[in-house]
BAKEVEX-626836 format. One record per residue: y, x, z of N, C-alpha, C in turn; residue number from 1. Coordinates in steps of 0.001 Angstrom, whole numbers. Layout:
N
+---------+---------+---------+---------+---------+---------+---------+---------+---------+-----+
|     n.v |     n.u |     n.w |    ca.v |    ca.u |    ca.w |     c.v |     c.u |     c.w |  nr |
+---------+---------+---------+---------+---------+---------+---------+---------+---------+-----+
|       Y |       X |       Z |       Y |       X |       Z |       Y |       X |       Z | NUM |
...
+---------+---------+---------+---------+---------+---------+---------+---------+---------+-----+
//
This chain:
180
+---------+---------+---------+---------+---------+---------+---------+---------+---------+-----+
|     n.v |     n.u |     n.w |    ca.v |    ca.u |    ca.w |     c.v |     c.u |     c.w |  nr |
+---------+---------+---------+---------+---------+---------+---------+---------+---------+-----+
|   -9212 |   -2099 |  -34560 |   -9259 |    -702 |  -34177 |   -8067 |    -340 |  -33279 |   1 |
|   -6864 |    -746 |  -33710 |   -5664 |    -476 |  -32929 |   -5754 |   -1138 |  -31556 |   2 |
|   -6327 |   -2334 |  -31533 |   -6468 |   -3059 |  -30266 |   -7370 |   -2276 |  -29305 |   3 |
|   -8452 |   -1687 |  -29803 |   -9347 |    -881 |  -28962 |   -8627 |     330 |  -28393 |   4 |
|   -7828 |     964 |  -29218 |   -7092 |    2152 |  -28775 |   -6105 |    1777 |  -27681 |   5 |
|   -5337 |     699 |  -27913 |   -4352 |     249 |  -26922 |   -5057 |    -176 |  -25641 |   6 |
|   -6163 |    -914 |  -25767 |   -6911 |   -1370 |  -24594 |   -7460 |    -182 |  -23801 |   7 |
|   -7874 |     871 |  -24476 |   -8404 |    2043 |  -23801 |   -7336 |    2921 |  -23189 |   8 |
|   -6177 |    2974 |  -23787 |   -5092 |    3839 |  -23314 |   -4329 |    3219 |  -22157 |   9 |
|   -4160 |    1901 |  -22136 |   -3351 |    1243 |  -21101 |   -3830 |    1562 |  -19688 |  10 |
|   -5146 |    1390 |  -19373 |   -5581 |    1748 |  -18008 |   -5370 |    3226 |  -17693 |  11 |
|   -5524 |    4088 |  -18695 |   -5307 |    5515 |  -18488 |   -3856 |    5794 |  -18124 |  12 |
|   -2930 |    5131 |  -18811 |   -1503 |    5314 |  -18504 |   -1175 |    4838 |  -17101 |  13 |
|   -1753 |    3703 |  -16688 |   -1520 |    3210 |  -15328 |   -2035 |    4205 |  -14310 |  14 |
|   -3195 |    4775 |  -14569 |   -3779 |    5746 |  -13659 |   -2913 |    6996 |  -13573 |  15 |
|   -2479 |    7510 |  -14705 |   -1668 |    8722 |  -14718 |    -329 |    8514 |  -14038 |  16 |
|     258 |    7328 |  -14209 |    1574 |    7095 |  -13633 |    1536 |    6984 |  -12119 |  17 |
|     385 |    6674 |  -11544 |     301 |    6493 |  -10103 |    -390 |    7648 |   -9387 |  18 |
|    -770 |    8690 |  -10096 |   -1385 |    9853 |   -9454 |    -354 |   10647 |   -8680 |  19 |
|    -833 |   11641 |   -7963 |      79 |   12539 |   -7257 |    1100 |   13059 |   -8251 |  20 |
|    2342 |   12995 |   -7859 |    3401 |   13433 |   -8736 |    4549 |   13963 |   -7905 |  21 |
|    5562 |   14454 |   -8572 |    6729 |   14948 |   -7860 |    7846 |   13928 |   -7964 |  22 |
|    8616 |   13857 |   -6907 |    9775 |   12980 |   -6903 |   10900 |   13657 |   -7689 |  23 |
|   11982 |   12921 |   -7969 |   13111 |   13533 |   -8668 |   13698 |   14745 |   -7946 |  24 |
|   13486 |   14820 |   -6625 |   14016 |   15967 |   -5874 |   13005 |   17107 |   -5793 |  25 |
|   11831 |   16923 |   -6402 |   10814 |   17974 |   -6404 |    9799 |   17868 |   -5278 |  26 |
|    9921 |   16865 |   -4424 |    8968 |   16702 |   -3329 |    7619 |   16234 |   -3884 |  27 |
|    6547 |   16803 |   -3375 |    5208 |   16384 |   -3792 |    4874 |   15051 |   -3132 |  28 |
|    4486 |   14094 |   -3927 |    4120 |   12779 |   -3413 |    2606 |   12618 |   -3517 |  29 |
|    1992 |   12026 |   -2496 |     546 |   11820 |   -2573 |     215 |   10721 |   -3580 |  30 |
|    -997 |   10754 |   -4099 |   -1479 |    9663 |   -4935 |   -1728 |    8439 |   -4060 |  31 |
|   -1826 |    7259 |   -4655 |   -2023 |    6041 |   -3864 |   -3252 |    6094 |   -2957 |  32 |
|   -4388 |    6541 |   -3497 |   -5600 |    6608 |   -2675 |   -5462 |    7650 |   -1574 |  33 |
|   -4866 |    8767 |   -1886 |   -4643 |    9809 |    -882 |   -3784 |    9266 |     269 |  34 |
|   -2752 |    8508 |     -67 |   -1897 |    7925 |     961 |   -2672 |    6907 |    1806 |  35 |
|   -3415 |    6009 |    1157 |   -4198 |    5006 |    1891 |   -5200 |    5697 |    2816 |  36 |
|   -5848 |    6752 |    2333 |   -6783 |    7491 |    3184 |   -6091 |    8077 |    4411 |  37 |
|   -4851 |    8498 |    4248 |   -4148 |    9139 |    5362 |   -3614 |    8141 |    6389 |  38 |
|   -3498 |    6871 |    6006 |   -2955 |    5881 |    6950 |   -3966 |    4829 |    7379 |  39 |
|   -5132 |    4784 |    6765 |   -6037 |    3667 |    7065 |   -6460 |    3623 |    8526 |  40 |
|   -6549 |    4766 |    9201 |   -6913 |    4731 |   10622 |   -5776 |    4195 |   11487 |  41 |
|   -4565 |    4194 |   10963 |   -3428 |    3618 |   11684 |   -3442 |    2095 |   11572 |  42 |
|   -3876 |    1589 |   10438 |   -3809 |     152 |   10157 |   -5119 |    -557 |   10469 |  43 |
|   -6228 |      87 |   10163 |   -7556 |    -501 |   10355 |   -8098 |      17 |   11694 |  44 |
|   -8735 |    -836 |   12490 |   -9287 |    -352 |   13770 |  -10152 |     899 |   13570 |  45 |
|  -10007 |    1858 |   14462 |  -10670 |    3152 |   14302 |  -12187 |    3077 |   14360 |  46 |
|  -12730 |    2037 |   14996 |  -14188 |    1918 |   15070 |  -14790 |    1373 |   13771 |  47 |
|  -13960 |     956 |   12819 |  -14445 |     457 |   11533 |  -14765 |    1655 |   10642 |  48 |
|  -16026 |    1766 |   10253 |  -16458 |    2905 |    9442 |  -16181 |    2689 |    7952 |  49 |
|  -16169 |    1432 |    7529 |  -15808 |    1091 |    6156 |  -15179 |    -288 |    6154 |  50 |
|  -14358 |    -556 |    5165 |  -13734 |   -1861 |    5038 |  -13702 |   -2257 |    3568 |  51 |
|  -13614 |   -3569 |    3323 |  -13581 |   -4096 |    1968 |  -12131 |   -4206 |    1494 |  52 |
|  -11860 |   -3654 |     326 |  -10516 |   -3654 |    -250 |  -10584 |   -4266 |   -1639 |  53 |
|   -9739 |   -5258 |   -1877 |   -9676 |   -5851 |   -3216 |   -9299 |   -4769 |   -4219 |  54 |
|   -9973 |   -4748 |   -5341 |   -9805 |   -3704 |   -6358 |   -8383 |   -3617 |   -6887 |  55 |
|   -7751 |   -4737 |   -7132 |   -6386 |   -4738 |   -7659 |   -5355 |   -4680 |   -6552 |  56 |
|   -4328 |   -3875 |   -6748 |   -3264 |   -3750 |   -5739 |   -2394 |   -5003 |   -5717 |  57 |
|   -2002 |   -5410 |   -4530 |   -1059 |   -6521 |   -4338 |     354 |   -6068 |   -4668 |  58 |
|    1260 |   -7031 |   -4741 |    2681 |   -6706 |   -4832 |    3208 |   -6520 |   -3418 |  59 |
|    4060 |   -5540 |   -3231 |    4683 |   -5313 |   -1929 |    5826 |   -6318 |   -1757 |  60 |
|    5989 |   -6848 |    -560 |    7021 |   -7845 |    -293 |    8327 |   -7236 |     209 |  61 |
|    8405 |   -5913 |     237 |    9600 |   -5259 |     780 |   10693 |   -5142 |    -286 |  62 |
|   10946 |   -6218 |    -993 |   11986 |   -6235 |   -2020 |   13315 |   -6654 |   -1397 |  63 |
|   13241 |   -7587 |    -486 |   14433 |   -8074 |     200 |   14121 |   -8065 |    1697 |  64 |
|   15053 |   -7552 |    2487 |   14812 |   -7454 |    3920 |   16129 |   -7646 |    4663 |  65 |
|   16017 |   -7902 |    5963 |   17179 |   -8061 |    6820 |   17315 |   -6784 |    7660 |  66 |
|   18314 |   -5970 |    7360 |   18470 |   -4675 |    8026 |   18621 |   -4826 |    9542 |  67 |
|   19462 |   -5740 |    9982 |   19680 |   -5923 |   11419 |   18378 |   -6309 |   12123 |  68 |
|   17597 |   -7154 |   11484 |   16317 |   -7586 |   12031 |   15344 |   -6405 |   12130 |  69 |
|   15262 |   -5598 |   11079 |   14394 |   -4424 |   11097 |   14817 |   -3451 |   12192 |  70 |
|   16111 |   -3164 |   12297 |   16611 |   -2217 |   13302 |   16332 |   -2721 |   14720 |  71 |
|   16572 |   -4007 |   14932 |   16431 |   -4548 |   16288 |   14978 |   -4752 |   16709 |  72 |
|   14118 |   -5201 |   15806 |   12782 |   -5625 |   16218 |   11601 |   -4871 |   15608 |  73 |
|   11779 |   -4216 |   14484 |   10609 |   -3757 |   13747 |   10496 |   -2247 |   13555 |  74 |
|   11514 |   -1491 |   13902 |   11460 |     -40 |   13757 |   11240 |     630 |   15113 |  75 |
|   10395 |    1658 |   15130 |   10120 |    2403 |   16357 |   11094 |    3561 |   16545 |  76 |
|   11832 |    3909 |   15498 |   12817 |    4984 |   15571 |   13958 |    4650 |   14620 |  77 |
|   15146 |    5200 |   14858 |   16297 |    4894 |   13987 |   16017 |    5301 |   12533 |  78 |
|   16503 |    4475 |   11630 |   16330 |    4739 |   10206 |   17562 |    4241 |    9468 |  79 |
|   18130 |    5093 |    8652 |   19360 |    4742 |    7929 |   19097 |    3651 |    6898 |  80 |
|   20100 |    2828 |    6691 |   19967 |    1725 |    5735 |   19698 |    2239 |    4324 |  81 |
|   20231 |    3420 |    3980 |   20004 |    3921 |    2622 |   18521 |    4233 |    2374 |  82 |
|   17771 |    4610 |    3406 |   16339 |    4864 |    3248 |   15612 |    3548 |    2969 |  83 |
|   15927 |    2520 |    3757 |   15317 |    1212 |    3522 |   15714 |     654 |    2161 |  84 |
|   16964 |     852 |    1769 |   17413 |     392 |     447 |   16651 |    1098 |    -670 |  85 |
|   16450 |    2403 |    -516 |   15725 |    3157 |   -1545 |   14280 |    2666 |   -1649 |  86 |
|   13628 |    2449 |    -512 |   12254 |    1938 |    -532 |   12198 |     553 |   -1162 |  87 |
|   13150 |    -294 |    -822 |   13210 |   -1633 |   -1397 |   13393 |   -1578 |   -2913 |  88 |
|   14261 |    -701 |   -3367 |   14489 |    -547 |   -4808 |   13230 |     -36 |   -5507 |  89 |
|   12537 |     919 |   -4897 |   11301 |    1449 |   -5480 |   10263 |     334 |   -5622 |  90 |
|   10148 |    -507 |   -4595 |    9210 |   -1627 |   -4647 |    9589 |   -2569 |   -5790 |  91 |
|   10862 |   -2887 |   -5896 |   11338 |   -3798 |   -6946 |   11026 |   -3252 |   -8342 |  92 |
|   11201 |   -1965 |   -8534 |   11020 |   -1358 |   -9852 |    9559 |   -1033 |  -10181 |  93 |
|    8662 |   -1178 |   -9233 |    7276 |    -728 |   -9447 |    6278 |   -1867 |   -9555 |  94 |
|    6676 |   -2967 |  -10036 |    5770 |   -4119 |  -10089 |    4881 |   -4077 |  -11325 |  95 |
|    3951 |   -3125 |  -11336 |    2986 |   -3056 |  -12424 |    1591 |   -3055 |  -11816 |  96 |
|     603 |   -3495 |  -12580 |    -750 |   -3587 |  -12010 |   -1336 |   -2213 |  -11715 |  97 |
|   -2147 |   -2162 |  -10687 |   -2836 |    -923 |  -10337 |   -4229 |   -1279 |   -9838 |  98 |
|   -5206 |    -516 |  -10254 |   -6583 |    -696 |   -9821 |   -6951 |     496 |   -8932 |  99 |
|   -7406 |     201 |   -7706 |   -7807 |    1249 |   -6782 |   -9032 |    1975 |   -7317 | 100 |
|   -9099 |    3275 |   -7122 |  -10204 |    4106 |   -7590 |  -11163 |    4375 |   -6435 | 101 |
|  -12279 |    3668 |   -6442 |  -13272 |    3736 |   -5380 |  -13672 |    5163 |   -4999 | 102 |
|  -13961 |    6046 |   -5964 |  -14412 |    7395 |   -5566 |  -13373 |    8191 |   -4767 | 103 |
|  -12109 |    7818 |   -4858 |  -11058 |    8552 |   -4160 |  -10751 |    7975 |   -2777 | 104 |
|  -11351 |    6863 |   -2429 |  -11096 |    6219 |   -1140 |  -12196 |    6581 |    -151 | 105 |
|  -11809 |    7007 |    1036 |  -12775 |    7455 |    2037 |  -13555 |    6321 |    2683 | 106 |
|  -12861 |    5300 |    3176 |  -13505 |    4245 |    3947 |  -13546 |    2899 |    3242 | 107 |
|  -12778 |    2733 |    2185 |  -12682 |    1441 |    1508 |  -13819 |    1257 |     507 | 108 |
|  -14331 |      46 |     475 |  -15306 |    -366 |    -530 |  -14580 |   -1376 |   -1410 | 109 |
|  -14333 |   -1023 |   -2654 |  -13578 |   -1899 |   -3552 |  -14449 |   -3055 |   -4029 | 110 |
|  -13868 |   -4245 |   -4008 |  -14589 |   -5456 |   -4411 |  -13691 |   -6313 |   -5290 | 111 |
|  -14303 |   -7229 |   -6037 |  -13543 |   -8161 |   -6863 |  -13424 |   -9502 |   -6141 | 112 |
|  -12741 |  -10443 |   -6753 |  -12492 |  -11739 |   -6124 |  -13749 |  -12519 |   -5796 | 113 |
|  -14725 |  -12505 |   -6694 |  -15969 |  -13234 |   -6454 |  -16712 |  -12639 |   -5259 | 114 |
|  -16752 |  -11314 |   -5189 |  -17394 |  -10656 |   -4049 |  -16651 |  -10970 |   -2759 | 115 |
|  -15312 |  -11003 |   -2833 |  -14499 |  -11302 |   -1647 |  -14821 |  -12688 |   -1104 | 116 |
|  -14899 |  -13683 |   -1986 |  -15215 |  -15046 |   -1552 |  -16557 |  -15087 |    -834 | 117 |
|  -17547 |  -14424 |   -1396 |  -18877 |  -14403 |    -804 |  -18852 |  -13699 |     557 | 118 |
|  -18168 |  -12573 |     638 |  -18110 |  -11824 |    1892 |  -17350 |  -12585 |    2981 | 119 |
|  -16279 |  -13272 |    2619 |  -15530 |  -14062 |    3607 |  -16393 |  -15201 |    4138 | 120 |
|  -17148 |  -15854 |    3255 |  -18046 |  -16937 |    3701 |  -19080 |  -16417 |    4697 | 121 |
|  -19415 |  -15142 |    4604 |  -20393 |  -14530 |    5517 |  -19722 |  -13973 |    6766 | 122 |
|  -18409 |  -14198 |    6924 |  -17708 |  -13777 |    8130 |  -17064 |  -12408 |    8069 | 123 |
|  -16976 |  -11810 |    6896 |  -16348 |  -10495 |    6751 |  -14839 |  -10611 |    6564 | 124 |
|  -14149 |   -9548 |    6853 |  -12701 |   -9461 |    6650 |  -12456 |   -8671 |    5364 | 125 |
|  -11531 |   -9161 |    4551 |  -11190 |   -8519 |    3291 |   -9745 |   -8034 |    3378 | 126 |
|   -9492 |   -6833 |    2904 |   -8142 |   -6272 |    2904 |   -7591 |   -6208 |    1483 | 127 |
|   -6293 |   -6338 |    1383 |   -5573 |   -6072 |     142 |   -4430 |   -5135 |     495 | 128 |
|   -4038 |   -4320 |    -452 |   -2946 |   -3367 |    -205 |   -2069 |   -3293 |   -1441 | 129 |
|    -791 |   -3073 |   -1204 |     130 |   -2855 |   -2314 |     125 |   -1378 |   -2677 | 130 |
|     664 |   -1074 |   -3808 |     836 |     312 |   -4216 |    1920 |     925 |   -3327 | 131 |
|    1654 |    2045 |   -2668 |    2688 |    2626 |   -1802 |    3868 |    3132 |   -2624 | 132 |
|    5049 |    3057 |   -2027 |    6270 |    3567 |   -2656 |    6899 |    4583 |   -1709 | 133 |
|    7488 |    5619 |   -2290 |    8023 |    6737 |   -1517 |    9495 |    6969 |   -1848 | 134 |
|   10234 |    7469 |    -857 |   11607 |    7885 |   -1135 |   11562 |    9113 |   -2034 | 135 |
|   12667 |    9396 |   -2698 |   12720 |   10543 |   -3619 |   12401 |   11867 |   -2934 | 136 |
|   12791 |   11995 |   -1665 |   12518 |   13255 |    -967 |   11101 |   13303 |    -388 | 137 |
|   10321 |   12234 |    -577 |    8938 |   12213 |    -123 |    8755 |   12082 |    1374 | 138 |
|    9817 |   11755 |    2109 |    9743 |   11715 |    3571 |    9382 |   10343 |    4139 | 139 |
|    9563 |    9286 |    3351 |    9296 |    7927 |    3830 |    8472 |    7174 |    2803 | 140 |
|    7663 |    6235 |    3306 |    6824 |    5418 |    2430 |    6760 |    4001 |    2969 | 141 |
|    6531 |    3066 |    2071 |    6343 |    1669 |    2444 |    5103 |    1155 |    1722 | 142 |
|    4341 |     302 |    2412 |    3146 |    -301 |    1841 |    2884 |   -1626 |    2552 | 143 |
|    2356 |   -2590 |    1831 |    1881 |   -3825 |    2440 |     376 |   -3722 |    2591 | 144 |
|    -127 |   -4100 |    3749 |   -1566 |   -4172 |    3985 |   -1834 |   -5553 |    4556 | 145 |
|   -2746 |   -6278 |    3949 |   -3051 |   -7647 |    4361 |   -4532 |   -7766 |    4660 | 146 |
|   -4881 |   -8657 |    5578 |   -6294 |   -8958 |    5763 |   -6500 |  -10454 |    5650 | 147 |
|   -7658 |  -10810 |    5117 |   -8031 |  -12207 |    4899 |   -9403 |  -12415 |    5521 | 148 |
|   -9505 |  -13464 |    6345 |  -10781 |  -13738 |    6998 |  -11190 |  -15199 |    6825 | 149 |
|  -10596 |  -15895 |    5886 |  -10903 |  -17294 |    5605 |   -9696 |  -17985 |    5015 | 150 |
|   -9851 |  -19274 |    4701 |   -8757 |  -19994 |    4041 |   -7518 |  -20116 |    4928 | 151 |
|   -7700 |  -20220 |    6216 |   -6563 |  -20305 |    7140 |   -6613 |  -19176 |    8160 | 152 |
|   -7009 |  -18005 |    7703 |   -7141 |  -16868 |    8610 |   -6695 |  -15604 |    7893 | 153 |
|   -5704 |  -14945 |    8434 |   -5263 |  -13689 |    7844 |   -3864 |  -13318 |    8282 | 154 |
|   -3420 |  -12163 |    7812 |   -2064 |  -11712 |    8123 |   -1656 |  -10662 |    7095 | 155 |
|    -395 |  -10705 |    6722 |     158 |   -9724 |    5797 |    1305 |   -8984 |    6464 | 156 |
|    1267 |   -7664 |    6409 |    2246 |   -6846 |    7111 |    2785 |   -5754 |    6201 | 157 |
|    4092 |   -5522 |    6298 |    4733 |   -4395 |    5630 |    4834 |   -3272 |    6645 | 158 |
|    4426 |   -2059 |    6234 |    4457 |    -883 |    7098 |    5384 |     162 |    6494 | 159 |
|    6178 |     806 |    7342 |    7035 |    1914 |    6930 |    6556 |    3161 |    7674 | 160 |
|    6378 |    4247 |    6923 |    5879 |    5504 |    7481 |    6875 |    6626 |    7225 | 161 |
|    6829 |    7625 |    8118 |    7622 |    8853 |    7955 |    6655 |   10033 |    7949 | 162 |
|    6886 |   10976 |    7061 |    6073 |   12181 |    6984 |    6528 |   13141 |    8073 | 163 |
|    5600 |   13571 |    8916 |    5944 |   14480 |   10018 |    5939 |   15922 |    9524 | 164 |
|    6413 |   16818 |   10363 |    6444 |   18245 |   10004 |    5038 |   18831 |    9873 | 165 |
|    4033 |   18147 |   10443 |    2648 |   18609 |   10329 |    1937 |   18017 |    9112 | 166 |
|    2651 |   17212 |    8332 |    2073 |   16635 |    7118 |    1333 |   15329 |    7326 | 167 |
|    1467 |   14740 |    8502 |     828 |   13450 |    8780 |    1845 |   12333 |    8597 | 168 |
|    1344 |   11144 |    8224 |    2215 |    9982 |    8072 |    2237 |    9218 |    9387 | 169 |
|    3419 |    9089 |    9968 |    3591 |    8403 |   11253 |    4167 |    7019 |   11014 | 170 |
|    3543 |    6005 |   11603 |    4026 |    4628 |   11509 |    5324 |    4502 |   12288 | 171 |
|    6398 |    4111 |   11610 |    7685 |    3969 |   12297 |    8220 |    2551 |   12247 | 172 |
|    7560 |    1665 |   11526 |    8010 |     287 |   11483 |    6996 |    -618 |   10854 | 173 |
|    6984 |   -1865 |   11323 |    6105 |   -2865 |   10720 |    6710 |   -4235 |   10883 | 174 |
|    6418 |   -5086 |    9895 |    6955 |   -6438 |    9871 |    5872 |   -7370 |    9356 | 175 |
|    5546 |   -8397 |   10127 |    4540 |   -9385 |    9708 |    5222 |  -10352 |    8751 | 176 |
|    4764 |  -10339 |    7496 |    5330 |  -11200 |    6453 |    4768 |  -12615 |    6499 | 177 |
|    3511 |  -12729 |    6831 |    2850 |  -14029 |    6913 |    1657 |  -13937 |    7852 | 178 |
|    1276 |  -15071 |    8387 |     142 |  -15130 |    9300 |    -405 |  -16546 |    9312 | 179 |
|   -1714 |  -16653 |    9369 |   -2314 |  -17992 |    9475 |   -3560 |  -17938 |   10329 | 180 |
+---------+---------+---------+---------+---------+---------+---------+---------+---------+-----+
//
């Protein structure tokens, strides 16, 4: 009986912890699906009406980074090291499982591993995404978005976004973590 209760409560707690919430400074943070919906046209080609997304969130690789490398090659606008450090720390502290909620995603079709294998064999591209992390003031976010198109085909990229005065997320940096 206790096992059923714990098994039923655990997914609920994960869902509640990742919903829209306020940062320690009181800034409203979007929920994970809300954030993905707001940036997917930046990352996914605009002519794609729907895309396949693995149901479980990946781990973000922005735990350790080279500041000089990011400043010189990967940022589109100046960004203080403390912002990157805060995002890196948030990623490090947030390594818990998350399941994407299909009804809240506009263009993504959530699939499991078996479905992904079948779709890749048919020539489809599969995406995976990490849980987005935000600075305490809600002005910056980091997320990994990866695509897989076969055993030796794909790319994984870390994206950094800034919230504009109009409430849109603007891509200000990206770094290719892996490619094959």
